[in-house]
N, C-alpha and C positions, 0 to 999 in steps of 0.2 A: 248686514243691515244698512239700509239707505234711506235717506229723506227723498229721493227722487223718484220713487215708485209708491203707487198709492197703497200697496201693501205693506210697506215699512222695510221690505226686504226684497232682493231678487236672486235667483239661482245663480250661483256661481261654480267654483270647482274647474280644476284644470282639465277634466276629462271633457266637459261640456264645450270648453272653449277648443281644445283640440279636435274633438270629433267633428264640430261643426266647421272648423277650418278645413279639415280633410275632405269633407262631404262638399263645400263650397268650391274646391278646387277641382271637382270633377271625379274624385276617387271614390270608390265604394269603402264606406265607414260603419262601423258597429261600436257601441258603447256599452260598458258595463258600468253603471253610476249607483252609487248607496245613497238613499234619501229616506228622510224620515216621512211621517205621515202627512206634513204639511206640504213639504217640498215635494212629495211624489205627484202632487197635482199640479206643479207650476207649469204655466203656459210656456215656459222655455223648452219643455219636452216636446210640445207641439212644433217649435221652431226647429229644433233638431230633425225631427221625422220629415217635416216638409221639406228639408233639405237632401233627404235621404239616408239619414242615419237610422240603422237598425239600434234600437234603444232597449236594453233589459235593466230595469230599475230593481234594486236589491232593497228590500225593507230593511231599514234600521229603525231601530227605538228612539235615537237620537242622532241628528246630523250635526256636524260642526256649525258654529255660527260664528262669524268674523264680523268686525266693524272696521273699515278702512277711512282714514282722515288723511287727505293730503293737505301738507302744510310747506311754506317755504323751504324748509330744512328738510322736506322728506316725508315719505308716508308714515303715519302713526296707525300701526294695526293691534286691535284688541280682540282677544281671544273671548268673545262673550259666554259661550257654552261649549262643552266638549261634546265629540261625536264619538261613535262607536267604531270599532274596526270593522273593515269590510271582509265578509266571510269569503274564503275559497269556494268558488262555485264551479260546477261543469261547465265548459265553454262548448256551445253548439259546433259540431264538426265542420261546418262550412266558415265559421270564425275562426275556428283554430288553424285552418290552412292560411290565413292571412300572412304575406311575407314580412309585414312591418307592423310592429306593435309600440304603443306609447303607454307608458305608465305615469300617472301624474297626480300622485296624492298631495293632499292640501294641509294634513294635520297628522302625519305618520299614521295613517288608518290603514295602510296596505300591509298586511302580513309577510313576512318572509317568505312563507309558502308560495306567494304567488310568483316568485321567480321561477319555480319548476313548471307553471303551467304554461309560460311561453314555450314554444316548440324549439328545439336546438337549432333548426336553421333559419329561424326568423330572427330579424333585426329587431332590437329592443331599444327604443329610446326612453330615457327616464328623466321625468321632471324632479330634480334634486331638492328643491326648496321645502316641500313638504316633510321632508325627513331632517330637516336641519333647524326646525322651529321647537324653541321651548314654550310649551303651551300650558298655562295655568289659567282655569276660568276666571274671568273678570280683570285680567292683568294683560299689560301690553306683551306683544310677542316678543320672545328673547331669540338668541341663536345657540345651537349646539356647535361644539367642533365637530368637524366631519371625521366620520369613521368608515371603516369598510362594512358592507353588509352583503347578503345574498343577492338583493337587487342591483347594487353597484357591482358586484363581481359579474354577473350577468349582462349587464347593460353594454351596449356597443356606442350609444352616444349619450352623454349625461349632460342636461342643460342646467343652469342655475345663474342667478344674478348675483352681480358682485356685492350688491346690498345685502343678500341673504348670506353670503359668505362671510362678510365683515372684513374690516380692514386688519383684524388680526391673524386672519387666514390667507397664506400666501397661495398663489398659484400652484407652485410646488408641492405644497403641503396637501392641497385638494387633490392634485394629479396622482399622488402616491395612493391614494383610495380606490383608483380605478384600475381595471385590467389593462395589462400591456397592450398597447395598438388601440384602445378605445378613444374616443373623441370627448373631450371637455368643453363644453361651450359657455362661456361666462360672458352675460351681456351687461352692460353699463348704461342702460338707457339712450340717452341723446348723445352719449359719448361713443356709442359703437358696442364693440366687444371683440372677442378673441375665441378662435377655435384652436385647442391644444391636443396633439397627439399624446396620450399618456404613455411615458416611459421612453419617448423618443427625445433626445438631446441633440439632434442634428440641426443645423442651419436651415431655417426654413420650416421647422415643425410647428410653429406658430402663425395661425392665418388671422390676421387683424382685418376687421371689415369696419366700414363707416355706418353710422345710422342716417337715416332719411330725415329731412325736416319734417315735422308734424305738429299739428294744432291739438294740444294736449287737452282733451276733455275727461275721460276716464281711462286710467293705467290699468285697471285691474283686468287680467287675463293677457295682457299683451305679451309677456313671456311665454306663456303656452301657445299663443297663436304663432309666434314665432318658431317656436320648437317644432309645432306640427308642420308648418311651412317646410322647416329645415328638413324635417323627416321625410317630407314628401318629395322634396326637389329632385332626387335622383329619378323617380318616376315620372314627374314633369317633363325631364328632359330624355325620357325614353331609355333610362338606364335602370337594370334591375336593382332593386334594393336589397342588396346582399350584405351580410354582416360585416364583409371587409370593404365594402363600398367606400371611397374616400368622399370628402366634402370639398366642393370647389369654391372660389371666390364669388362665382355666379349663383351658386347655392346660399351663400352668406347673405348677398345683395337681395335675392328674392325673399329670404326670410325676414330681412330688414325691412322690405317696403311691407311685407304683411303686418309686421309687429307696428309700423308707424300708421297705418290705416286703422289698426284695431283701437288705437287710443283716442282716435277722432270722433268717436261716438260713444253711446251709452251701453255697459254691457254686452251681451251676446249680439245685439243687432249691430254692431261695429264690425263683426267678424267679416272680413273681406272675401270676394270671390277672386277667381283667377283673373278675369278680365280688368278688375279693379287693381289689382297687383301689377299687371303688365302696363296698365296706363300709368300707374305711379312711376314704374322704372324708366318708362320713356319719356316723361316729363322730367325726372331726373337727371337722365342722360343729355336731354335738350339744354336743361339749366347749367350743367357742368360744362357743355359746350362752349355755351356764351359766356 
């Protein structure tokens, strides 16, 4: 729900932001999106298709509805209406051969069976925040304590904001929910973030990165843009997106630039392309040199 759109709402959801980011980076992208009757006709789907995303819209009787209000003390998110689970569907053979997958739920709508849909050899990046929300219609979104799940066990990269984990959950407690060797990416907005290799206590197993300065207009989707850019980073630097591929400081800076650009506009229109990210990184390098 939003007041800055004539419809009174706009299409959100991590999958839309992640798929559009992937396509605007020049990579082939396909998206399976759950949407109810109103949302299924959203103009945002044409934006995705125009960027080259192959979209499969799965009809839902009811999609989830959120209202986000930014305040000086942080975001207040209300769960207006609940949505239905996304049914497990057969994936087109050409799509199933993709070497990199992203699963980005917003309201715990992804059934555990989806973990088995991702091919064994493919790398899976999971947006964790949608599985950590306590959702009651008409009430402010709450937090769940992290627990292991089929999707977490299968994931190679897990992204979440520190706000969604909450101060009561330590990085160590979050990390034990992941498979040994997978990467936990915790974003902290303009404070940057950290990438942790689960189960690795060796010195240097934590990769801290800085945020890039940004003029904040709309924070919605920034984490999903960051995560999609991070997942795409090895391919951008001509490295295979294998399950055991590491993440470098350059990958984190690349994703941070994408996230910074994403907050400087409204909704999906602010999702950056490759040229914009490279320009922001070049400008940041000049600024730091000065």
